C-alpha positions as CSV (number, residue, x, y, z in Angstrom):
1,M,0.0,0.0,0.0
2,Q,1.2,3.4,-0.8
3,E,1.6,5.9,2.0
4,R,-0.5,9.1,1.6
5,L,1.5,12.3,1.8
6,P,0.1,14.9,4.1
7,E,-1.9,17.5,2.4
8,K,-0.5,21.0,2.3
9,K,-2.8,23.7,3.5
10,P,-3.3,26.7,1.3
11,P,-1.7,29.9,2.6
12,A,-3.8,32.3,4.4
13,N,-5.3,35.3,2.5
14,G,-5.5,33.3,-0.6
15,G,-1.8,33.2,-1.2
16,Q,-1.4,37.0,-1.0
17,I,1.7,38.5,0.7
18,T,0.7,40.7,3.6
19,S,2.5,43.9,4.8
20,S,4.0,42.0,7.6
21,D,5.8,39.8,5.1
22,K,7.4,42.7,3.3
23,Q,10.8,44.0,4.1
24,P,11.0,47.6,5.3
25,L,12.1,49.9,2.4
26,L,14.3,52.0,4.6
27,S,16.0,51.0,7.8
28,K,16.0,53.1,10.8
29,R,19.5,54.1,10.1
30,G,18.6,55.2,6.6
31,M,15.7,57.3,7.8
32,S,17.9,59.0,10.3
33,L,20.4,59.8,7.6
34,V,17.7,61.3,5.4
35,G,16.4,63.4,8.3
36,G,19.9,64.6,9.1
37,V,20.4,65.7,5.5
38,C,17.2,67.6,5.6
39,V,18.2,69.3,8.8
40,L,21.6,70.3,7.4
41,A,20.0,71.6,4.2
42,A,17.6,73.7,6.3
43,I,20.5,75.1,8.4
44,A,22.5,75.8,5.2
45,A,19.5,77.6,3.6
46,G,18.9,79.6,6.8
47,Y,22.6,80.6,7.0
48,A,22.6,81.6,3.3
49,Y,19.5,83.7,3.8
50,W,21.0,85.4,6.9
51,Q,24.3,86.0,5.1
52,H,22.5,87.5,2.2
53,E,20.3,89.8,4.4
54,T,23.4,90.9,6.3
55,L,25.4,91.8,3.2
56,Y,22.4,93.0,1.1
57,P,19.9,94.7,3.5
58,S,16.6,95.5,1.8
59,T,13.4,97.3,2.5
60,D,10.1,97.9,0.8
61,N,9.4,101.0,2.9
62,A,10.7,103.5,0.3
63,Q,9.3,106.3,-1.8
64,V,10.5,108.3,-4.8
65,E,11.2,111.9,-4.1
66,A,12.1,115.1,-6.0
67,N,12.2,118.8,-5.2
68,I,8.8,120.5,-5.3
69,I,9.0,124.2,-6.0
70,Q,6.0,126.4,-5.0
71,I,5.6,128.9,-7.8
72,T,5.1,132.2,-5.8
73,P,4.7,135.7,-7.2
74,L,7.0,138.4,-5.9
75,V,4.5,141.1,-6.6
76,T,0.7,141.5,-6.2
77,G,-1.3,141.9,-9.4
78,L,-4.3,140.9,-11.4
79,I,-3.9,137.5,-13.2
80,M,-4.3,138.1,-16.9
81,D,-3.3,134.7,-18.3
82,V,-2.4,131.2,-17.1
83,K,-0.1,129.7,-19.7
84,V,0.0,126.1,-18.3
85,K,-2.4,123.3,-17.5
86,E,-2.3,120.7,-14.7
87,F,0.5,118.1,-15.1
88,S,2.0,119.7,-18.2
89,T,5.7,119.7,-18.8
90,V,7.6,123.0,-18.9
91,Q,11.2,124.0,-19.6
92,Q,13.2,126.5,-17.6
93,G,12.3,130.0,-18.7
94,D,8.8,129.2,-20.0
95,I,6.1,131.7,-19.1
96,L,3.7,130.2,-16.5
97,V,1.5,133.2,-15.5
98,E,1.2,136.7,-16.7
99,L,0.0,139.5,-14.4
100,N,-1.4,142.9,-15.5
101,Q,1.6,144.9,-16.4
102,A,-0.1,148.3,-16.8
103,P,0.4,149.4,-13.1
104,F,4.1,148.4,-13.3
105,R,4.7,150.2,-16.6
106,A,3.1,153.3,-15.1
107,T,5.4,153.1,-12.0
108,L,8.4,152.6,-14.3
109,K,7.4,155.6,-16.4
110,R,7.1,157.9,-13.4
111,A,10.4,156.7,-12.0
112,E,12.2,157.4,-15.3
113,I,10.8,160.9,-15.4
114,R,11.9,161.6,-11.9
115,R,15.3,160.3,-12.7
116,D,15.7,162.5,-15.7
117,I,14.7,165.6,-13.6
118,A,17.1,164.6,-10.9
119,K,19.9,164.2,-13.3
120,Q,19.2,167.7,-14.8
121,Q,19.2,169.2,-11.4
122,A,22.4,167.5,-10.5
123,A,24.1,168.8,-13.6
124,Q,23.0,172.4,-12.9
125,A,23.6,172.4,-9.2
126,T,26.7,174.0,-7.8
127,G,28.4,174.5,-4.5
128,A,26.7,172.9,-1.5
129,Q,23.6,171.9,-3.5
130,A,25.6,169.7,-5.9
131,A,26.1,166.9,-3.3
132,A,22.4,166.8,-2.4
133,A,21.4,166.9,-6.1
134,K,23.8,164.0,-6.9
135,G,22.3,162.0,-4.0
136,N,18.8,162.6,-5.4
137,A,19.9,161.4,-8.8
138,E,21.3,158.2,-7.4
139,E,18.1,157.5,-5.5
140,A,16.1,158.1,-8.7
141,D,18.3,155.5,-10.5
142,I,17.5,153.0,-7.7
143,A,13.8,153.7,-8.1
144,V,14.0,153.0,-11.8
145,A,15.8,149.7,-11.2
146,E,13.1,148.7,-8.7
147,A,10.3,149.6,-11.1
148,N,12.0,147.5,-13.8
149,A,12.2,144.6,-11.4
150,G,8.5,144.9,-10.6
151,L,7.6,144.9,-14.3
152,S,9.7,141.8,-14.9
153,H,8.1,140.0,-11.9
154,A,4.7,140.5,-13.5
155,T,5.7,137.7,-15.9
156,I,6.2,134.5,-13.9
157,K,8.5,132.0,-15.5
158,A,9.5,128.5,-14.8
159,P,12.7,128.5,-12.7
160,V,13.6,124.9,-13.7
161,D,12.6,122.1,-16.0
162,G,9.6,120.3,-14.5
163,T,6.1,119.1,-14.4
164,V,3.2,121.4,-13.2
165,G,1.1,120.2,-10.3
166,K,-2.5,121.1,-9.4
167,V,-3.4,124.5,-10.9
168,R,-6.3,126.2,-9.1
169,I,-6.0,129.8,-10.4
170,Q,-7.9,131.5,-13.1
171,P,-7.6,134.8,-15.1
172,G,-9.3,137.6,-13.2
173,E,-8.1,136.5,-9.8
174,V,-5.6,138.5,-7.8
175,A,-2.2,137.0,-7.1
176,K,-0.7,138.1,-3.9
177,A,3.0,138.5,-3.3
178,G,4.4,135.6,-1.3
179,V,1.3,133.4,-1.7
180,P,2.0,130.2,-3.7
181,L,0.0,129.7,-6.9
182,F,0.8,126.1,-7.7
183,P,3.6,123.5,-7.3
184,L,6.2,122.6,-9.9
185,V,8.1,119.2,-9.7
186,D,11.8,119.6,-10.5
187,T,12.4,116.7,-12.8
188,S,16.2,117.3,-13.1
189,T,17.1,115.3,-9.9
190,W,15.4,112.2,-8.5
191,W,16.1,110.2,-5.4
192,V,14.6,107.5,-3.2
193,D,14.1,107.9,0.6
194,A,14.3,104.3,2.0
195,N,13.6,103.6,5.6
196,F,16.0,100.9,6.9
197,K,15.9,99.2,10.2
198,E,18.4,100.5,12.8
199,T,20.0,97.1,12.9
200,D,21.1,97.6,9.3
201,L,22.7,101.0,9.7
202,A,26.1,99.9,10.8
203,R,26.8,98.4,7.4
204,I,25.2,101.1,5.2
205,K,27.7,103.8,4.1
206,P,27.5,106.6,1.6
207,G,28.7,105.6,-1.9
208,Q,27.5,102.1,-1.8
209,T,25.5,100.7,-4.8
210,A,21.8,100.3,-4.5
211,S,19.2,98.5,-6.6
212,V,15.7,100.0,-6.8
213,W,12.5,98.5,-8.0
214,L,9.3,100.6,-8.4
215,D,5.9,99.0,-7.6
216,S,4.6,100.4,-10.9
217,N,7.1,98.2,-12.8
218,P,8.8,95.7,-10.5
219,S,10.6,93.9,-13.4
220,K,12.6,97.1,-14.2
221,K,15.7,97.5,-12.0
222,L,17.1,101.0,-11.4
223,T,20.5,101.7,-10.0
224,G,21.6,104.3,-7.5
225,K,24.1,105.3,-4.9
226,V,23.7,105.8,-1.1
227,E,24.0,109.6,-0.7
228,A,23.3,110.1,3.0
229,V,22.1,108.3,6.1
230,S,19.8,110.2,8.5
231,R,21.0,110.9,12.0
232,A,17.4,110.8,13.3
233,S,14.8,108.1,13.0
234,A,11.8,108.6,10.8
235,S,9.5,109.0,13.8
236,A,11.6,111.8,15.2
237,F,10.6,114.0,12.2
238,S,6.9,113.6,12.9
239,L,4.9,116.5,14.3
240,M,4.1,114.4,17.4
241,P,7.1,112.2,18.2
242,S,6.3,109.2,20.4
243,E,7.0,109.5,24.1
244,N,8.7,106.5,25.8
245,A,8.5,107.8,29.3
246,T,5.2,106.1,30.1
247,G,5.0,102.7,31.9
248,S,3.4,101.0,28.8
249,W,6.6,101.3,26.7
250,V,7.2,98.6,24.1
251,K,10.5,98.4,22.3
252,V,10.1,98.8,18.6
253,V,12.9,98.6,16.0
254,Q,13.2,102.1,14.6
255,R,13.7,102.9,11.0
256,F,16.1,105.5,9.7
257,P,15.8,107.3,6.3
258,V,18.6,106.5,3.8
259,R,18.8,108.7,0.7
260,I,19.5,106.9,-2.6
261,A,20.4,109.1,-5.5
262,L,19.3,107.6,-8.8
263,T,22.2,107.6,-11.2
264,V,20.1,107.4,-14.4
265,E,16.4,108.3,-15.0
266,P,14.8,105.7,-17.2
267,D,13.3,106.9,-20.4
268,D,10.7,104.2,-20.5
269,L,9.6,104.5,-16.9
270,P,8.3,108.0,-15.8
271,L,9.1,108.7,-12.2
272,G,6.6,110.3,-9.8
273,V,7.0,111.8,-6.4
274,G,5.6,109.5,-3.7
275,A,5.8,106.3,-5.8
276,S,6.4,103.2,-3.7
277,A,9.7,101.3,-4.2
278,S,11.8,98.5,-2.9
279,V,15.5,99.0,-2.2
280,T,18.5,96.6,-1.8
281,I,21.9,98.0,-0.8
282,D,25.2,96.2,-1.7
283,T,27.2,96.7,1.5
284,T,30.2,95.0,-0.1
285,S,30.6,97.7,-2.8
286,D,33.1,100.6,-2.7
287,G,31.1,102.8,-0.4
288,A,32.2,100.8,2.7
289,G,35.8,100.8,1.8
290,S,35.9,104.5,0.9
291,A,34.1,105.4,4.2
292,A,36.6,103.4,6.2
293,K,39.7,105.1,4.7
């Protein structure tokens, strides 16, 4: 008789391999190695970021600035004509406003007549009267010069190249001496006032190279130079500086204005006073070395 072999029982789960039968893909040692590499990478990235921020401090608290001249008449007179419109571009010497010249011409005419009479009297005077007559003639010359100046001031011209601001005057109104008529933005010189944290000031020196990006066109980089660093914080210039003598004082990192002179004004990117900007300063450039010498 043949002996019967014992029957083999089928494996559990229909012959499928369970997770308990699989070998772990990574050992504990391998996972520790991967974790260590990630930590080192994070530390390296953090150090690189800190190093970059140290050598290249930046701020987005910055504004474009230029000189704004208030066009102010030197004499009082009736406005006859306003030659410019709001936001128009003018060149130095262009006529902006014309006042009524008739009163000034009359004053000049009277001064010239008095001068001629005074000179005739000075030429005919003799003895003790000669000195007094000569003095009268000199005063008459001064009066003529002042009348000429008054007549020239009746024509108000642009002192610089620029862009006119808001114009709120009309012909028929009276312009008063010393009272501004409208602003004129001097477009010959532009700069950026950037407010940097006080923790960055030790590395910022005049002459260092700066990169500027305007919010109106962030893809266009402008170049400039550090011109000056303020000796007072931005809050110190406010009309009501903060008082730290109270018991609820909280330490806040102060910001100091740094003036960045733009080296070249872009032709394809019109600048405007008050435009927001971002600034990065290269503290490794020549400014630091020149300041240390």
